[in-house]
N, C-alpha and C positions, 0 to 999 in steps of 0.2 A: 267427279273427274279422275275416277280410277282408270277409265279407257286411256286418257292422255298421259297419266304417268306410267303406263305400262308401255305405252308406244315410246314415250322419252327413253325408258330403259333400254328398249330396242335400238333408238337410234345411238345412244351412246356407245352399245356393243358394235354397231356397225360401223361408227366413226374409229373406234380402235382397230377393228379388223382393216382397215384401210391404210393404216399407217405402213410405210415402207423402209427399210434401213437401207442405207448406201451400199451397194455392191463392193464389197472388200476384194480388190485382186493382190497383185504382188506388191509386198512393201518395199519401198525404197526410201529408207531413212536418209534425210541429209538435208542440205540446203538449195540444191538445183530446182528451178521450176519445173514443174511437170504439166503436161498438156492433158487436161481432164474432158471428158464428153459428158455433158449435164443433159440428160434426156427428159423433157417436159411434155405431159400429157394429161388430157380432159378426160376423165373416166366415164363421163355421161354415156349410156348406151340406148338404142333404140328399142323400147319395149312395147311401144304400139305400133298400129297400124302406119304405112307410109302416108306421108301428108303431114300439114301442119298441125299441131296439136297445143292448144294453150297450157296444158300441163309441162311441156318441154320448153327447150331454149332455143338459143341462136342457131345452133347446128341443125335441128330439125324442124324449122319454121321458114325455110326458104330464104333466109338471108344470105347464106354463103353459097358457093358451089357452082357459078355459072362463069365461064371464061371471059364473058364479055365485060362483066361489071368491075367497077373499083373498089368494091367493098370485100375486105378481107380481114382475118384477124391478126391482130399485132400481139407477139410475143416479146415481153421485156424481160430481161435479166439482169439484176444489178447485184454485184458481189460486194461484200462488205467483210473486212478482215479485222481480227482484234489486235489493238495495240494498247497495252496495257490493261486498263479495266475496261476501255470502251473501244467499242466497234467505228472503223473508220471507212466510209465508202470508196471505193476503188474509182478512177478516174473514167475507167471505160464503162460504157453503158451498151450492153449486147441487145440487139434486136433482130428478130426474123419474123417472117411472114408466111402465112399458110390458111388455106380454107380447110385445113383438116384440124384433126385434134390433137396432134403431136408433132414438136419440133426439137431439133438437137442444137446445142451450143458448145463449141471449143473454148475452154478457159485455161489460163496458165496459173497453176497453183503452187506453193511453196509447202512444202511438207512440215509436219508438225507445227502447224499455225491452224488457229481456230477461224473458221469462216462462217458467214450467214450468207445464205441464197435468198434473194427475194425475188419473187415472177409474178408478173402482173400481164394479164391478156385481155384484150377489148377489141373492139371493132374500129377500123379505120376507113374512110371512105373516099380517100384521095390517091388511091393505088397503094403501092408499097412505099410509104413515106412515115417516117415518124413524126406526124402530126396529129395533137391530140384532138378526139371528137367530141365524145360525152364527158371524158373524164380528163382532169389535169393531173399528169402523171410525172412531171419534172422530179417532185420529191415524193417518193414511194412511201414515206413515213406518214405523208399528209396528201392522200389523193382524194381530191374534191371534185364536185360537180362543175361541169365546163358551160353548160347552158340550162335553158328552162327543163324541168323535169316533165316530161310527158308520158301519159299512161298508154297501155297497150302497144308499146314499141319494142320488140324483141331485139332490136339492135343495141338495146342499153345492156344487155346480158355481158358479163364479165367474170373473169376468173383470176384466183390468185394462190400462192402459197409463199410460205416462209420454213426454211430448211437450215438448222444448225448443223455443222459439221465439226466435231470436236476433234482437235489435234488431227488434222488432215493426214493421212497415211499413205498418200500416192496411188489411192485407189484411181482406176482409168475410167470408170464409169460412174456418175450419180443419176438416180432416177429420182424426178419429183412429180407428185401428182398435185393437181390443181382443184381448188373448190371454189364456189363462189362466194363473194363477200356479202351477198345480199340474202334477205328473205324474198320469195316470190308469193304474192297474193293475187288470187283470182277468185271472182264471184260467178257461179254458173246457175242460170235460172232452169227450172225444170217443168215450166208450164207454158212452152211456145205454142203447143197445138190449140190450147185456149185462144191464144191471141192472135194466131194465125185465122182462125175461124172468125175473128172479128175485125180482120185485115189490118190489124195493128203489127208495126213493124219496128223495134227498137232501133234506132239509129245513133242516138248521142247519149251521152251521159255526163254528170259531173259528180266527182268525189271530193269530200272535204273530210280531211283527217281531224279528229279532235285530240289526237296525240302529236307530241312533236317528234320529228324524226332526225336520225345523225345525218350530219351533213359532210361528214369526211371518214376515211379510212386509213388506218395505219398498216400498210401490209407488210412492214417488218414486223411488228409486234403480231399481226394476225388478228386484229378486232377493230371496231368502229372506236372512234375518239369521243370519250364522255364529254367533253367540253363542247363537240359539235354537235349535241342533240338539243338544237334549237331552232330548227326548221318548221315554219308552218306551210303545210303542203295542202294545196287544193288543184286537182285536175278539172279544168273548167271546160264543158262543152265539148269534150273530144270525142272523135269517131269511134263507133264500137265495131272493132275489126272483126271480120269472120275468119273462124279456124276450121280445119276441115273435121277435126275431132277435139271433143265429143259432141259437135253441133249437129246431131242428126234426131230427127223425131222430136222430142219435147225440149231438148237440151240447146242451151246457147251461151256462150261465154260473153259476160257482161262487161268484164272490167278485168284486166291484169296489170301488175305493178311490181317493179323491182324497187327496193330501196335498202339502204344499209341497216344491219339488225344485228343483235345478239341473241338473248334468250329473253323476248320482251312480249308485250301485249300491244294491240291497238284496237282502236275505235273509229268509226267513220259514219259517215252519212252518204248514201249513194242515191241519187236522182237519175232517173232514166226518161228519154224523151223518144218519142215517135217520130215517124217520117214528116209530121206537120209541126214538129218542134213542140208538141204538147207533153205535157208530163204523163206518164205510165204510172209510176209510182215512186215514191220517196220512202226508203226504207233506212232504218237506224240499226247499225250494227256495233251495239254497245256493251258487248258483255265479255269485253277484255279477250279479243281474237288472239289466240296465239300464233306467235310469230317467231321464225327463229332462222340465223344466217344458216345458208346451204339447204333449206328446207322449203318445201311448197305446202303454203296453207290454202285449201279450198273450201269454200262456203257455197253449199248447194242446196236448192229447195225452191219452191213455187216463190220466187221473189217477187215476180210481178203481178201475181194476184192475190191470195189470201195474206201471205207474209206472215202465217201464223208460226212456222216452225223452219227450222233448216239444219242441215248436217254441217259440221267442221271436221275436215281430215286433214292430217298432216303428214307428209311424206318426206323423207331423207333423200337429198341430191336430185330433187325434181323427178325421180325415175323410178318409184319403187311399186309395189302393188297399190291396188285402188285404195287400200286402208280401210275397208268396209268394217273390219273387226276393231278399227281403233277410232271410229268417228264418233260424237256426240250429238245429241239431238237439242234445239232449244226452242224456246216459244215466248214470246212477250205477249202477256195477257192484261186485259183490264177490265174485265167482266167476270162474274162467277161462271157463267156458261163456258167462256174461253178457258178459264181456269180448270173446270171440271172436263172438258174437252182434252187438255193437254195432258191432264193424270189420266184418262182412259186411253189416251193414244200411246201412253209409255213414253212421253217425251221426259228427257232426263234433266233439263235444265230449264225450269219456269221464271221468268221475271215478271213481277209485277209491275204495270205502268200506271197504276192508281190503286186506290183503296177499293177492296172488295168485301163484300158481305155476303157469305155462302147462302144466307135465307134468300136470297134473291132468285136461288136456283128453285126453291117451293112454288113462288109464284109463276116462274116460267115452265113449271111442270116437268122438269127435265131430270130430277132427282128421285132416286128410289133409295129409302133408306129402311133401318130396322122399325126405325120410330118414323112413321110416315110424313110427320109435322116438322121432323128434326134433321137438319143438313149435316151428313156425315161424309166425309171425303175418306176414301181407303186406298192405300199402297200396298198392292198385292204382294203376295209372297213370291220372291225371285226379281221382283223389280228394284230399280234403282231412280231415286228422283231427288232433284234439288229444287227447292224453291226459294229464290232470291225476291224477298219482300221489296228490296229496292227503296226501303225507307217509308214504304205504305203499310197500311195495316189491313190485315186479313182477319174477319171476324165473324162470328156466328152467336145465335142465341137456341136455347133449347126450351120447349115448353111441356113436353110430354111428361108425364108423371107415371112412375112404377117401372121405368126403364133406366138404365144406365146409358148416359149420353157421351158420346165419343166424337169430338168435332173433328179429328183425324185419327184413322185407326192405321197404325203402321206396323205392317206384317212383312214388307220387304225392307230396304233401306232408304231412309229419307233423310234429307239434309235442307234444313231451314236456316236462312241467313239474313242479317240485314234488315230489320223491322220489327214491327209488332205484330202479334197474334193474341186475339182474346177470345173467350167466351163466356157467357153468363145463363144461368137458368132463371127462366121468367115464370115458371109454372108454379104449382104448390112445392112447398119445401118436402123434399122426399126424406129428409132426416137419415137416418142408418141404412135405409132400406136400399137406395141406389146412390149412384155417384155421377158427377159430370166430370168430364177430363177435357182437356185441350187436346192432349194427346193420349192415346191408348196404344203402348208397346207390347206385342205379344206375338205368339208363333214364330219366334225365331227373329221379330223385327228388330232394327237398328235404328236409332233415332239421333241425328247430330244437330246440334243448335249452334250457331255461330253468330254472335252480335245479335241476338234477338230478345226483344222484350215479351215475354209470354205471360199472360194474365187470365186466371180463373176468376172472374168478377162475383162469383158465389150465386147466391139464390137458393142454394141446397146446402145442408151441413156438411155432406161428402163432397167437397169440391177440390181437385186435385188439377195442377198442371200438367205433370206427367206421370201417368200410371202404368207402372209395369206388371203385366200377369204373364207369369213366365211357364206358360205352355210352350216348350221350346227355348232354348235359351235367348234372352232378350239383352239390348245393349242401349244405354243412354250416355252420350257424350256431350258436355255443355261447356262452352267456352265464351268469355266477354259477353255473357248474358245476364238478364235479371228474370227469375221465375218468381211469381207473386200469386199467392192463393189466398182467399178468407179463410181456408182451413189449412192445408199443408201443401206445400210445392211440389213435392215428389213424394209417391207412395210406390213401396215394392210390395205387391200383394202376391204372397208366395204361395200360389194356389197350385203349383205343379213341382217338379224335383229337378228344374234345369237352373242353371247357373243365371244370376242376375249381376250384369256388369254395369258399373256406374263410374264416370269419371267425370268431375265438375271442377274446373278452373277458373279462376279470375272472374268470378261470377258472384250475383247475390241472389239468394233464396229468402223469401218473405212470407209468413203466414204465422198462423197460432202456433204450429211447428213447422219447420223447414223440410224435415225428412222423416218417412215413417216407414219402417219394415214391418208390415202387417203380418206376424206369426205369433205362435204360441210360445210361452215361455215353460219351464219345468215347473213353476207354480200353477199353471195353467193345465199343463199334461198331468201333474201331480209326482213325476218322476224325472230325475235328470236323464235317464235312458231313453225315455220315449221322449222328451225334448231334443234329444241329440239326434234321435232317428229321424226327427221331422223338422230340423233346423235348416234355416234360409241357406243356399248357396249364395254366398257373397264375393264378388270382387270390386270392391270399393276404393275409390281416389276422391274423397270428399273433403277430408279435414286435412289438407295439405297446405294450410296457411295462405293460400291465395284467394279465398272466398270470403264473402260477409253473409252472417246469418241475422236476419231480425224477426223475432218472434215475441208473443204477446202470452205464453202461458206462465202459470205461477210456479212452475217447477224450473224455470231458468233455463229450460232444456231447447236447444236447437234439433234435437232428434230424438225419437224413441224407438224401441225395438220391442214387440209383443202386440198383446191386445188387452186382455182383463188384467193381466198382472204385467204391466210395461217396464222395461229398462230404459231410463233416461239418460241422454249424452248432451254433454255441453258443446258450445260452438267450437271448440278446438277437440272435439272427438272422444273426450274422456267421459267415461260413465258416471252419472251424478249418484253419489252414494248416500250424501246426506247433504244438509246446509253446510257450505265449507268444506266439502269432503268430492273428489272425484277419483275415478278409478282410471287409469290409462291402458293402452292395449297390452302392455305387459303384466297388467294385472297389479300394477303398483297404486297406491292410495296416494293422492295428492291434497294435501290440507291447505286452502286457499285464504281463509280467515280465521278468526279466533273461535268461531262456532265449531269449526272443525276441530279444533284442540279440545274442545268440551267432549263432542262425540267420540274421539280418540280414548280420553280418559275414561268416558264410562263404558266403552265397548271392552276395556282393559278389566276396570275394577269392578263393574256391576256385571256384565255379560259374560266376564271372564274369556274373552277372546284373546288367546296368547298372540296371535298373528305369527305363529311359527311358520317358516318358510315365506313370509309376506315381508313388503316392504312398505314403509310409509315415508313419505316425502314432504317437503315442505314446499310449496309453491309461492309462497311470499313470506315477508318477515312478519314476526309476531311479537305483539306488545302485551305484557301480562299485567302491565298497569300497577304493580306493586300491590295485587291483591293476593291474599295469602293462599298459596297456591295447594292443591292436594295432590300428592304426588301419582304417579301413574305407574301401577303395580303394587302388588303385595306379596307376601309369602303364599298366601293361597290364590292369587291371581297374577300370575306372572307375565312380563311381557317377554317374548320370546323371538321377535322378528328382527327386522333392521329399521333403525330411524335414519334416514338420510336427509340431512337439512339443505342439502343443495345450495350450501355456502351461505343461507339466509341466517338472520340475526333474531335470536330469541332475547328480548329486552325485559328488565326489571322483573326478575323472578324473586319473589319474597316468600319466605316460609318462616313463621312466627308461631313458637310453641311456648306458651306462657305457663301451663301447669306441668307438673314433674309426671314422669312415666315410669312404670315399673317394668318395661319390656323394651325391646328392640325397637327403634323408632323407624328406621327405613324411610327417611326423608330426602328429597331431591325432586328435580324435575320428574325422573323415573325414581320410584321408592324401590323396585324390587324388579331387576332384569336378570334372565338367565339365557343363555346361549344365545345372547344379542348381540348385535353391532349397531354402535351410534357413531355417526360418522357425519362430517362436513357441515357443521353447524357452529355458530358464535353465539356465546352467551354473553350478553352486554349488562352488566349491573346486578349483583347478587347480594341479596340481603337475607341471610339465615341466621336465626336466633333461637336457641333450643334451651329450655330449662333443664336443669339437672335430671338425671336419670338415677334413680334410687336403688340402685343395685350396684355392689363393687364390680368395676371392670364393666361396666354396662356396655352393652355393644351397639351403640348409637346407629351407625350405618347412616351417617349423614354425608351428603355430597352434593352440590350442585347440579351435576349432570346425573349421578345416580347414587341412591343410597347404597344399595348393594348389587354388585355384579357376580353373579353366580354362574356355575357351568363354565363352557368354554364363551367367553365373551370379549369384544373388542370395542375399544374407543379410539377413534382414528380421525384426524384432521379436525380437531376440537379445539376451540380458543375460548378461553373465559377472560373478559377483559373488563375495563371501567371500575366502577367503584365496587369492589368485592369485599364483603364483609362475612364472614362465617364464623359464629361462635357457638359452642356448646358449653353452658356454664359450668365453671369451676367448682362451684358449691358442691357439698356434701361429697358425694363419690365421683361425680361428674360423668362425662361419656367418653368412649372411646370409639376408634374406627371413624374419625372425621376428616374430611377433606375438602378442598374446593371443589375436585372433579368427582371422585368416587369414594364413597366412605369405606367400604369393605366389603368381605365375603365370607361366607363360611369354609369354603373349599371351590377351587376350579382353576381353570387356565385363563388367564386375563391378559390381553395385549394392548397396551396403548403406544400408539405411533402419531408422531406429529401433533402431539397435545401441548397447548401452550396456556400459560397463565400470564396476561399482561395487564396487572393491576395499576390502577392509579395511585399517587400518594396518599397515604392515610387508610389504604385498604389493610386487610389483617385477616389470619386464620388463628382461632384459639380453641383450645380443648384440653381436657383433662390429661388424656394419654392416647397412645397409638394415633398421632395425627401428622399428617403430610398434605403437601401441596397438592399432589395428585392422587395419592391414596392415603387412606388412613392405616388400614391393615389388608393385606392379602394373603392368602394361604393358598398354596398350590403351585404350580407353574407359572410365571408372570414375567412379561416382556416388557421394558419400556425402551422406546427408540425415538431418537430425534425430538426429545420432550424438553420444555423448559419452564421455568417459572420465576417472577421476581416478588412473589408475596412473602412477607414476614411470617414465620410460623411459630407459633408459641403452644407448648405444652407444659402443663403445672408439674406432671409427675415423671413421665417417661415416656421413652419412643416419640420423639419429634424429629423429622426429617425433611429436607428441601424437596424432595420428591415423594416419598413414602414415609409412613411412620414406622412400622413395623413389616418387614419382608420376611414373611414366614414360608419358606419354601424355596424351590429351584426358580432363582428370580435374576433377572439379567437386566443392566443398564447400559445402553449404547448412545453416545453423542446426547446426554442429558446435562443442562446447565442450569444452575440456581444462582441467583444473586441476591436473594433476601435473607436476612438474619434469621437463624433457627436457634431457638432457646427452650432449656428446661429450666423453670423458675424456681422449683422446690420439689426435690424427690420426695418419696415417702419416708417417714419416720423410721428408723432403723434399718433402712435398706442402703446397702454399701453401693450398689452401682447405678442407682437411677439417673444419677446426673451425668454418667458416662453414655447414657441411653440417648445420644443426639448426633446428628450427621449432616453435612451439606447434601448428602443425597439420600441416605436411608438413616433413620433415627436407631435402628437396630435391627437384627436379623436372629432367625432361627430356623432351623430345618432337621426334622426327624428322619430324613431319608438320606442323609449323608451326602447331598451335591451341593455345589459350591455357590456362593453368591457373586457375580460377575460384573464389575464396573469397568466399563471401556470407553475411554475418550470423554470423559465427565469432567466437570469443574463445577466448584462454589466459589463464590467471590465475597459472600456475606459473611458476618461474624458468627460461627457457631461456639455456642457456650452453654455450660450446664451448671446448675448449683443442686448440692444434696440438702436435706431437711434442715440441716445445721448451716447451710450457707457456704460451704467449702465448695470451690469451684472445680470442674474436672480439668486435669492437666497432667499429663498432655492427652489430648483426645485420642480414642482408638481409631485403629484404620486410617490414620493421617487425616482425620476429621471427614473422610467421605461417609463412613459408616459408623454407627453407634454400636455400643458394648451388646453382644448376642446374649441370647437366653441361654441358660445352663438346662439344658434337657438330656434325659438319658436317650444314648444311642443316636445323639445329634449330630448335625453336620459339624464340621470343623473348619471351614475354608471359605475366605473372602479373597477373590481375586480382583485387584485394582491394576489396570493396564499392564497385567501380566505378572505383577508382584502379587505372590500368595501370601496371607496372613493365614497359618493355622492354629487355630485356638486349641488350648489345652483344658479340656473338659474333666477335670476330676473332682469335681466339687465347685460349689457355689463360690468360695473363696479364690477359687482360680479363674474365676470370669475376668475378661480382659487381659488374660496372659496368653500370649501366642507367639508362635516362631513366624519368621517372614522369609519367603522365598521369591527370588527374581523369576522372570520368565524362562531362564534356563534351568529352574530347579535348584538353585544354589540358596542355600540359608542366607537371608541378609543378616549380617553380624551387626553391622552399623551402617551409618551413613557413608555409601561408598566401598562398602566392605561386604563380601559375600563370602560363604563356605561351600564348597562342591562336595559331592559324594565322597570324595576321595580325603576329605577333613583339609583341603587346601585353602588358605584364605587368599580371595582374589579382590585385589584393590583396584577401583575402576574410575576413581576420581579424587581431587584433591583432600577431601574430607577424609578418605581413607587412608591416606598417608599421614595424615594428622593422627587420625585414630591410631595407626601403628606407631607413631613417635610416643603418643601418651602412654600408649601400652606400655613400652620399653622404659621409659623414662621416668612416669609417674607411677604406672600400676605394677611397675617390676615384674613384667612379663617377659620371659626370656625365650619363649617360643620353642623350646627345647624339643627337637623332634618333630616341628611343624614346618610348613612351608608356605610361604607368602610369595605370591605371583602378582606382578602388574599386568592388567589386561587391557589396558588403554593408556595411549599418551596423556600426560597430566602435566598442567601448568599451574605452578604454585605461585604465580605472582600475586603477592599481596596476602599470601598466607603464612600463618605463623607456625614455624617447624621448630620443635624443640632440641636442643643439644642435651649432653650429658655429663656427668662427673665420675672420674675413675675411684673417686673416694668410696663411693657406694659398691663398688665391685665385692661381690659377684651378682649383685641384685640388678645391675642395669644392663648386664651382659646380654647380648642375642646370641642365642645357642642354635638356631635354626637354619633354615635355607631361605634365602632371599633370592627370588628368580625374576629379574626385571623384564623379561620376555621381549628384550630388545625393543621395548616401548620407550618413549623420550620424555625424560622428567624434566621440565624447562623452569627457569627462575627460581629454582631453591636457594632461600637465603636462610643462614643459621647463625646466629651470634651468640657465643658464650662470654660473657665479660666477667671481670672480677674475681675469677676462680681459677687459681693456679693449677687445679687439677681438671679442669674443665675440657671436655672433648667435644669437636664439633664434625660432624659429618652426617650423611645420609643415616648411617647407622654408627653410634657414637663407640660402641665398645664390642668387641666380638670376643666370646670365649667358647668352649667346649669342643671336644674332638668332633670333626666331621663337619664343623660350621662351614656353611658355603654361600658365598655370594657370587651371583653369575648373571650375565646378559643384561647389565644396567647401563644405561646411555642418561648422563646428566649433560644438561646444555645451559650455559649462562649462568654459573653458579654464584654466589656471594657468601662465602664461608669464613668465619673469624673466630679463634679462641687464642688463649695465651700458650697453651701445650696442644698437641694431639690433633690438630688439625688436617682432614683430607676430604676428598671429594666423597670418596664411597665409605670409607670407616676412619675413625680416630684413634683407637687405642684397641691392641689385642693383649691378653693377659701372657704371663711369662710361663704358664701351667703347661705341662707337656701334652699339649693337644695341636691336633692337626687342623688348620684352618686353610680352605681353598678359595682364592679369588680369581675368578677367571672371566675373559670376555666382558671387561667393564670399561667404561668410555667417559671421559670428562672432556666436554668441549666447550671453550669460551668461559669467561668469568674470572673471579680471583677467589685465591685461597690464601687466608692471612693469618701468621701468628703474630699475636700482639705481647708486648711487655705487660707483665701484671705483678704488682706485689713485689717488686725486685727481681722477680724469676724470669728466666728468658723465654723468647719466643721460639721454641723448637719443637722438634718432632712434626714437621711439616712436609706434605707431600701431596701430588696431583691425584693419586689414587688413594693413599693411606697414610696416617702419621707414623704409627710405630708398629713393628711385625716381628714376631718371634718365630713361631713354628708354623710351616706351612708353604704353599705355593701360592705366588702371584704370577699369573700367566695370561699372554694374549690381550692383555689392557693396552689402552692409550691414552694419552693426554695430548689436547691440541687447543693452541691459542688461548691458553690459560696464564695467567700472571701469578706467581707464587711468591709470597714474602715470608722471611723468617729471619732469626738471629743465628741460628747453628741447626745441625742435624736435620737439612732442607734439601729437597731433590724433586726431580720431575715425576718419579713414580712412587718411592717409600721415603719418608723423612729419616727414619731410625730402622735399621734390620742389622745390628751387631749381634748375630747369631749364625752359628753356622747350620742351623736347621732351615733358615730361611732362604728359600728356593725363589728368585726373581728373574722369570725367564721370559723370552720372546715378547717383550714390551715394547711400546714406542712413544717418543715424543716428538712434537712438532710445533714449531712457532712458540715454543714456551720460553717465559721470561722468569728469571728468578732473581729477586730483588733481597740482597743480604742487609738485614738491619744490623747497624754497629754500634748500636747504642751500649754504653758500659752497664753491665749489671755484676751479678755476684763474682763473676769470673771475666776478666777483661783480657781477651786474645788479641794478639797482636799480628799474627800471621794468618794469612788465608788457609792455610792446611789445618790450621786450629778450628776451623768452623765446621768442618765436615758438610761441606754444600757441593753437590755433586749432580751428574745427569739424572741417575737411576735411584741410587740410594745414597743418603747422606752420610750418615755414621753405618759403619759396618760394611764397607768396601772390601776389607780384608777377610771378613767372616763370611758375610752371606755367598751364596752361589747365584753369580750374576752370568745368564748365558742368552746370547741372541737377542739382545736387546739393542734398538737403534734409535739413531736421533740425537740432536744435540741441543741442550739449553742455552740461552743468552743468559749469562751471569753477571748482574750488576754488584760489584764489591763495594762501590763507594770509596772511601779513603783507607781501606784496609791494605796494608802493604803486602807483597808478594811473599 
């Protein structure tokens, strides 16, 4: 159908070229109606000689144009305007009449509105009246037939168009070009000379369509109405009208018809009768004759005589060229002779009307072939033929011995469809000498099979359905077909050096093999170079998942490549390597069953195939059935490739070693992997039990996934789950480098990503030393990322970890989490550090290249514990329990980094192991919980525990911080935290002599209570002393401070020594500060900022919303400052309440002035220098007289 498709493409281009945009004139935007002229025209032009012509329509066939008739063309214009989302039909229907091909309408339109113009033009016969004739036009969205459908009636011709105007812009002229809503069909016979010689005149005919037609057309939408395709049409006993053209000589038009169509096919039966009403010919046109709206389809041939073939042409707009380049030829045949004639005549479309056996040609003596007794049909070079089997069978048999037999030799282009084609050899078995073929495709041939069952029924060993012999590029396309042979369905015989194109889809191939590329392999040629030089050129699409392959060979192969030494391929296109192993197009090995596992192990362990640069993939789940597994890979035979489990599961791995060994064991699914990748696999149920290794520190290298990972190796997306039991016996010296995943290495770069252990309850991992869930011991650069484990890990002697036993080298852990318990049960005798070598992430670490071990966003929630040989427990654990104690090595690394906190080991002897400094993420030395020291030696307090440490250092450890600086770096909430007061009896041991800088951070909910101590001091800093002591930038909020004497928010007591103390920019906001009666002494020296002050300056401080209670010497800022060296300046109080305690003590005051209670200073108003202080307190005196 190539000519048809090319023609349709040209038609579409022609349609596009006919589109005309409305002419845009002056734009007059606004709501005023505008008068617009709508020009309507029919584009049909007279391209043939004057006079009637069945190829043309109403304007050229004498229907119009005489002054006396009442027949004329009615042009209807219906305007629709858009209202919201819908189009509304205007009330006025415009009608014009003309015998010509154009008319004009004047309409009124409103600018900036959307319009749809719908035009219908047809013949009326009652003069210029709007009266329907052939079509009902009251509703142009549903134009229907008005009366009986009559053939060969040109007055049924009509035209239509629909034109959308988007946002009308006041254009003055709109042009609309009409097209036919119909397809026109005609039949022209070319054999009239023969009929004239016999005196036969075709006068009447009957046409019966076997396809339903549309009964209505929507002119608004411009298409036939789908729901109306329900009309059974029969034109019975109509008169055959005579046309002037092309009815000259042999030609005569037998039939024309107009009918609504889109892009369709039609079939019909034409019965033609002579002048005596006797039938001349009954012809079936049932090859899906192509019809299309606004197109003319012409069937032309010897319709009334032999009827063996006809041409079909399709013309756009009924008035194109003759279409000679776009036609196709057709023939219906039901005998072998007719079939051969059609082939030899170059008929493009041959349809079988019955079963045909080509051997009938031999008896008729009409066929000459290479083998005189065997029938062969040839599609010659440059020819295109289509054989529509029509559900019938085309068959042939061969008998000649010693010659190849081709039922159909394809050198041009052949399409076979819709039926069965078979051949069989009935002579002597030609064995390997010659072949029989249904199709032989050669010399540039193209064979297309569509909906075909093609069978070679055998009789000779070399039996093929399709045989491709590539002298010139050859092509085979098969779709929705079955190709069946007693030997091989398709053979590509690579006798030439051209391309073999084969595409097979949605089909079934049956045979001993289904497909064979007959070519030599490197084993046949002897060298790879020679094989490459002669390899077949293949462009195949066969193994695409749509085909079914049925084969009977012992290799389980659907296809093969080669000859003496063939390569076999499974039904999915993968190369068969061994039982249970195939290779895909990417060169990856796919293991399909357990026998493939055995092949894999043998290739590595015995053949010593490292698979370097290769990939092994699982194509199915594997069950090892708890049979004792021999590891894949040894130090002498490494696995160096990629093992991709493709998310399949390997179940029931069991390794049992009952006798002691004196060397490294290298036990696991893989024993020894180097520069390898293991990924995307699940191990379910693991049972490994290994007897003791009789060497101290024996490097067992035992792990379910891999015993040893050497070089640059990766384990990624691997899970070990179910019942997991891994044990290397504790007896004697035991085994080291033991893990659930990978035992260890000698040195290398190992990466583990997304490796998980999800073990059932009762699972365990046990070994002597260097034991961890994911790795026993790794040396070199290792990365653990997004890993987790829930298994309990037990080491007898040392180095047990939730992730790794011993991290020896540059190792990082990111997003790793463990929930199992990790335990060292008994360190070695005489070893002081073994029980500390246990950790939730790593059991220990060592690095002789001075790189840090880094732990980021990791966690452990199980119990981590260790006991030495004598049963003593490790407490506290090193490195916050994440990492066990490191090795003491010469020139070793010194740093463990946990979430930015750096632990720096002090390696100056084995006795110093476990002693380290700790630094935070900013490089500050961590002094205690919540306390760090920066490079300048300043103490940085970041949380409540840090303030408590500071208080303990002053009041219990007698640390004066002389010459030191304390800085608060965060807001701190002290709610529920115990904070210590002090006693001046221990002066100067308890005195603070440094600088305290609150950093303007808020310290809230500070609670201090000093009871039963007449010399107790209660404040953030109880006692100040020392020249230059400074307190600054402190904010206290919601305090609760009480003592018998010396109570204040910032300090309680200062010494009377001749030293200058500065308190600046300190603030107390909210809460209570209380002096209590104690042991008969008075509750005095109570102030919002400080209790007692001798020498120095208190400035820029404030007290707000605080209740202060005291017996005497009480004030809003300082309780007692009776010294001329005391400077109280520029301070403020606000909403401060002072309650005077009027209990009787050792001295009973009777007047308020005797109590020394004031706004800023209690006692010392006359001596202390008071300047610039503001605010006034509310003083509650109780019953004390003025």
